[in-house]
C-alpha positions in Angstrom: 17.3 -48.3 51.1 13.9 -49.8 52.3 13.0 -53.2 50.9 9.3 -53.6 49.9 7.6 -57.0 50.7 6.6 -59.1 47.8 2.9 -59.4 48.3 1.7 -61.8 45.7 -2.1 -61.8 45.3 -4.0 -65.0 45.3 -5.9 -65.3 42.0 -9.0 -67.5 41.7 -11.0 -68.6 38.8 -14.8 -68.5 39.3 -16.7 -70.8 36.8 -20.4 -70.0 37.0 -22.9 -72.0 35.0 -26.3 -70.1 34.7 -29.5 -70.4 32.8 -29.5 -68.5 29.5 -32.3 -66.3 30.7 -30.0 -64.8 33.4 -26.8 -64.4 31.3 -27.3 -60.9 29.9 -28.2 -59.4 33.2 -25.3 -61.1 35.0 -22.8 -60.0 32.4 -24.0 -56.4 32.7 -23.8 -56.5 36.4 -20.4 -58.0 36.5 -19.0 -55.3 34.0 -20.7 -52.6 35.9 -18.8 -53.6 39.0 -15.6 -53.7 37.1 -15.2 -57.5 36.7 -14.3 -59.0 33.4 -15.8 -62.3 32.3 -15.5 -64.6 29.4 -18.9 -66.0 28.4 -19.4 -69.4 26.8 -22.5 -71.1 25.5 -23.2 -74.5 27.1 -26.0 -77.0 27.3 -27.7 -78.5 30.4 -28.3 -82.2 30.8 -31.9 -83.0 32.0 -33.9 -80.4 30.1 -31.2 -80.0 27.3 -31.8 -76.3 27.5 -29.2 -73.7 26.9 -26.8 -72.5 29.7 -24.1 -69.9 29.8 -20.8 -70.6 31.4 -18.9 -67.6 32.7 -15.1 -67.6 33.6 -14.3 -64.8 35.9 -10.8 -64.3 37.1 -10.6 -62.5 40.4 -8.3 -61.7 43.4 -9.4 -63.7 46.4 -10.5 -60.6 48.3 -13.2 -60.0 45.7 -14.7 -63.5 45.5 -17.5 -62.7 47.9 -18.6 -59.7 45.7 -18.6 -61.8 42.6 -20.8 -64.5 44.4 -23.1 -61.8 45.6 -23.6 -60.3 42.0 -24.3 -64.0 40.8 -26.9 -64.5 43.5 -28.6 -61.2 42.8 -28.9 -62.0 39.0 -29.4 -65.7 38.8 -32.6 -66.7 40.7 -33.9 -70.1 40.6 -37.6 -70.4 39.6 -40.2 -73.3 38.8 -41.1 -74.3 35.3 -43.6 -76.9 34.2 -42.3 -78.9 31.3 -44.4 -80.8 28.8 -44.0 -84.6 28.3 -41.1 -85.5 26.1 -41.7 -87.9 23.1 -39.8 -91.2 23.2 -39.4 -90.5 19.5 -37.4 -87.4 20.0 -35.3 -88.7 22.8 -33.9 -92.1 24.0 -36.2 -94.0 26.4 -33.8 -93.3 29.1 -34.8 -89.7 29.3 -38.5 -90.2 28.6 -41.3 -89.0 30.9 -45.0 -89.1 30.1 -46.5 -86.4 32.2 -45.9 -82.7 32.8 -43.4 -82.0 35.6 -42.5 -79.0 37.6 -38.8 -78.5 37.7 -36.6 -75.9 39.2 -34.4 -73.9 36.7 -32.1 -71.0 36.9 -29.9 -70.3 39.9 -26.2 -70.8 39.4 -23.6 -73.6 39.9 -20.3 -72.0 41.0 -16.8 -73.5 41.0 -13.9 -71.6 42.5 -10.5 -72.9 41.8 -6.9 -71.8 42.4 -5.0 -70.2 39.6 -1.4 -71.2 39.5 -0.5 -68.3 37.2 -2.3 -65.4 35.6 -0.8 -63.7 32.6 -2.5 -60.8 30.7 -1.0 -59.7 27.5 
C-alpha cells in the first residue's frame, strides 16, 4: 500500500487597512476571485476618517494574488483638508491652514497562522 505524504499547507492571515471609499470595490474583487474576507469598520488616526480593515485567510501560494487585488482596488490619492478648529479637537492635532494629504492606498500585514479551523 502506497503511503501519501502529509502536505500541510501554510496558511497566512492578511490584514489590510483600506480607506472606506475603496472598501466596496475591494470586497467585490476579492469575492469575485474566490477569496473570503471579514470586513470590520475602523478609524484612522490623523484625519480621523473611516477605514475598513479586512481579514483575509489564504494559502501562502495565493498571497501575491491577494496583494495584487488590493493594489488594483486601493489607490492612493491627494485630498485637501480644511483647517481643524482647536475647539473640536485638542491643540495637539490642530492645524490652521488647508493641507494636501495623501489618502487611500492600503496598509497590509501578513502573519503566520498556527491553526485554521472552519466549522
